[in-house]
C-alpha positions as a LaTeX table, in Angstrom:
\begin{tabular}{lrrr}
\hline
Residue & $x$ (\AA) & $y$ (\AA) & $z$ (\AA) \\
\hline
Met1 & $-77.05$ & 150.65 & $-143.10$ \\
Ser2 & $-75.23$ & 152.87 & $-141.13$ \\
Glu3 & $-73.15$ & 151.13 & $-139.82$ \\
Tyr4 & $-71.55$ & 149.65 & $-142.86$ \\
Ile5 & $-71.42$ & 152.14 & $-144.53$ \\
Asp6 & $-68.94$ & 153.44 & $-141.29$ \\
Leu7 & $-66.75$ & 150.68 & $-142.25$ \\
Leu8 & $-66.41$ & 152.02 & $-145.56$ \\
Gln9 & $-64.31$ & 154.42 & $-145.24$ \\
Trp10 & $-60.99$ & 151.37 & $-144.33$ \\
Pro11 & $-60.87$ & 149.31 & $-147.50$ \\
Ala12 & $-61.92$ & 152.69 & $-149.14$ \\
Met13 & $-57.70$ & 153.92 & $-147.24$ \\
Ala14 & $-56.89$ & 150.40 & $-149.14$ \\
Val15 & $-57.61$ & 150.84 & $-152.81$ \\
Thr16 & $-56.66$ & 154.65 & $-151.74$ \\
Leu17 & $-53.09$ & 153.17 & $-150.79$ \\
Phe18 & $-53.00$ & 151.01 & $-153.82$ \\
Gly19 & $-54.06$ & 153.06 & $-156.31$ \\
Ala20 & $-51.54$ & 155.63 & $-154.99$ \\
Tyr21 & $-48.77$ & 153.04 & $-155.94$ \\
Trp22 & $-49.82$ & 151.37 & $-158.83$ \\
Leu23 & $-50.22$ & 155.81 & $-160.05$ \\
Ala24 & $-45.93$ & 155.86 & $-159.74$ \\
Ser25 & $-45.47$ & 153.30 & $-162.16$ \\
Gly26 & $-43.04$ & 154.21 & $-165.52$ \\
Arg27 & $-45.40$ & 151.61 & $-167.41$ \\
Pro28 & $-48.42$ & 153.57 & $-168.67$ \\
Glu29 & $-50.91$ & 150.11 & $-168.25$ \\
Arg30 & $-50.11$ & 149.81 & $-164.68$ \\
Arg31 & $-50.56$ & 153.64 & $-164.29$ \\
Met32 & $-54.30$ & 153.10 & $-165.92$ \\
Phe33 & $-54.63$ & 150.60 & $-163.17$ \\
Gly34 & $-53.61$ & 153.03 & $-160.95$ \\
Phe35 & $-56.32$ & 155.37 & $-161.94$ \\
Trp36 & $-58.93$ & 153.45 & $-162.70$ \\
Met37 & $-58.39$ & 151.93 & $-158.07$ \\
Met38 & $-58.37$ & 156.62 & $-157.52$ \\
Val39 & $-61.06$ & 156.90 & $-158.95$ \\
Leu40 & $-63.27$ & 153.04 & $-157.48$ \\
Ser41 & $-61.59$ & 154.71 & $-153.83$ \\
Asn42 & $-62.88$ & 158.38 & $-154.83$ \\
Leu43 & $-67.23$ & 156.81 & $-154.55$ \\
Met44 & $-66.01$ & 154.67 & $-152.04$ \\
Trp45 & $-65.39$ & 157.96 & $-150.13$ \\
Ile46 & $-67.24$ & 159.79 & $-151.85$ \\
Ala47 & $-70.66$ & 156.76 & $-150.53$ \\
Trp48 & $-69.13$ & 156.87 & $-146.73$ \\
Gly49 & $-69.49$ & 160.91 & $-146.68$ \\
Trp50 & $-72.46$ & 161.82 & $-147.86$ \\
Ser51 & $-73.78$ & 159.40 & $-145.62$ \\
Asp52 & $-72.07$ & 160.99 & $-142.76$ \\
Glu53 & $-72.55$ & 164.42 & $-144.42$ \\
Ala54 & $-69.08$ & 165.31 & $-144.60$ \\
Trp55 & $-69.25$ & 167.37 & $-147.45$ \\
Ala56 & $-66.12$ & 168.89 & $-148.10$ \\
Leu57 & $-65.36$ & 165.40 & $-148.65$ \\
Val58 & $-67.75$ & 164.71 & $-150.92$ \\
Leu59 & $-66.48$ & 168.17 & $-153.33$ \\
Leu60 & $-62.66$ & 166.73 & $-152.85$ \\
Gln61 & $-63.44$ & 163.27 & $-154.10$ \\
Val62 & $-65.66$ & 164.95 & $-157.18$ \\
Gly63 & $-62.41$ & 167.06 & $-157.59$ \\
Leu64 & $-60.29$ & 164.03 & $-157.53$ \\
Met65 & $-62.19$ & 162.45 & $-159.29$ \\
Ala66 & $-62.16$ & 164.62 & $-161.79$ \\
Leu67 & $-58.12$ & 164.89 & $-162.05$ \\
Asn68 & $-58.76$ & 160.82 & $-162.29$ \\
Val69 & $-61.12$ & 160.32 & $-164.85$ \\
Arg70 & $-58.77$ & 163.52 & $-166.80$ \\
Gly71 & $-54.80$ & 161.38 & $-165.60$ \\
Ile72 & $-56.80$ & 158.43 & $-166.95$ \\
Leu73 & $-57.73$ & 159.86 & $-170.87$ \\
Lys74 & $-53.58$ & 161.51 & $-170.55$ \\
Asn75 & $-52.74$ & 158.76 & $-170.51$ \\
Glu76 & $-54.26$ & 156.95 & $-172.59$ \\
His77 & $-53.22$ & 159.94 & $-175.62$ \\
Glu78 & $-50.10$ & 158.37 & $-174.22$ \\
Ala79 & $-49.54$ & 154.93 & $-174.49$ \\
His80 & $-50.88$ & 155.45 & $-177.90$ \\
Arg81 & $-48.59$ & 157.82 & $-178.63$ \\
\hline
\end{tabular}
């Protein structure tokens, strides 16, 4: 099982880059997609960090996920103005 978790870092990295690309969009719906991709990447990094006992990485990803959720809420609010 740990072999599969070790492989998780590569798709997590790809999802992070993919999400960051969409976050830079000027369109709210594309930014929203980017935020959700970033939340997915946060969860992937948390799973990988937990299995590797990389606690600083886990805490970083929890903090970044909170910021991404904040971004989702702000983006949603701006889209309805």
